[in-house]
N, C-alpha and C positions, 0 to 999 in steps of 0.2 A: 504494500500500500504506500502510495506517495501522498504526503501531506502538502496541500496547496495553501490552504488558509485554515483558520481556527475550526471552521465547520465544513470544509471541503476536502475530500479525499478522493484519490483515483486508484482504482485497482490496476496493477500492472498487467493483468490479463486482458484489460480493455485496450491495451496498446498493440497495434498491429505493426510489427517491425519486419522489414524485409531488407536484404542486402543486395545491392546492385553494383555494377562496375562504375568506378569513379571516372570523371572526365579530367582533362588537364594533364600537366606534366607529372612524371613519376616513373618513367622508364618501364621496365618489364613488370614491375609491381602492379601498375595500373592495368596492363594488358592481361595478366594472369589471374588476379584476385578480385573478388567482389567485396570491397571494403566500405563503399559508401552505404549509408543507411537511409532508408525511406520509412519514416514513422508516420502512421496514420492513426488518428484518434477521433472517434465519433463523439461530438459534444452532446449529442442527445442522450448519451448514457449517464451523464451527470446532471444533477439539478442545480442550475444556476439561477440567481435572481434575474429578473427581466433586464434591469439596467446593466448588470454584469455581462449578460449575454450580448447585449448591443455593443458594449465596449469591446468585448472579445472579438466580435465580427469586424469592428472597425480596426482593431489592432492587428488582427490576423491578415486582413486584406486579401491578397491573392492566394495566400496559403490556405484559406478556407474555401471549400467547394460549396456549391449551392445546397447540397444535402447536409451541410453542417459538419463535414469531416475536415479536420485540420491535417494538412500534409506538410511534414518538415523533412527537408533534405539535409543530411550532414555528411560532409566529405573532407573536412579540414585535416583529419589525421590519417595515418597510414594503417591503423588497425581497426578492425570491426568493433572491438570493445570500447575504444575511446570515442569512435564516431557514434556508437549507440548511446553512451552516457551523455555525449554532447547534445544529441537530439532530444533526449529526455529532459535534460537541464533547460534547453530552450523552450520546450513545451511547458514545463513547470513555471518558468519565468513569465511566459506569455499569459498563462492562466492567473498567476499572482498579480500581474499588472492589471488584468481585467477586473480583479476583485476589489481593487482600490477605488473607492468613490472619490471623485475630484471635489476639492473644496470649492463651493460656489463663490463666484466673484461678487464682491460688494462694490457697488458703484460709488465712486468718490468724486469730489469736485476739486479742481486745482485751487491752491491758496492764492490770495491776492499777491503775495510776495513772488510766488513762482510765475504768475502772469506778468508782473513787472519785469522780472529777470528775462523772461522770454522776449518781451517787446524791446528791452534794451539791447539784447543780443542781435535782434533783427535790425534794429536801427544802426548799430555799430557795423554790421555786415553791409548794410545798404550804403553807408557812408564810404566804406572801403571800395565798393564796386562803383559808386558814383565818381570817385576820384580817379578811376581808370580811364575815363572818357577823354577824348581829344580836347585839349585846352586851347583857347584862342588868346593870342597876345595882341593887344591894341597898341599901335605905334604912336 
């Protein structure tokens, strides 16, 4: 069992892990061995709050299929074991991030002093730019 949050656990039997050939450089190791991992996890097997499910779909992006299956590819390392643990860690991190509720933004207004500072800066910049113009000299 993998612990995601205080009240969310995942059974490791729900993870569908398959090994495929990795792409990219690596010489004969890449051509002979299937070290890359493709992890598939069906999000319908766990009960997520509605807001967390929406955040998960947004965070997963292209990694989530229309059926709600998250697909994670891991091929950073040369061994199946390290790629497998990397894929599981990435899934757990994705789910943990989805479980965090964002703090709602409280609307604030700028202070009078900050408004004055902003306008003074704009005036200073305006003066600098105005001074760059062609000057006429009267004889």
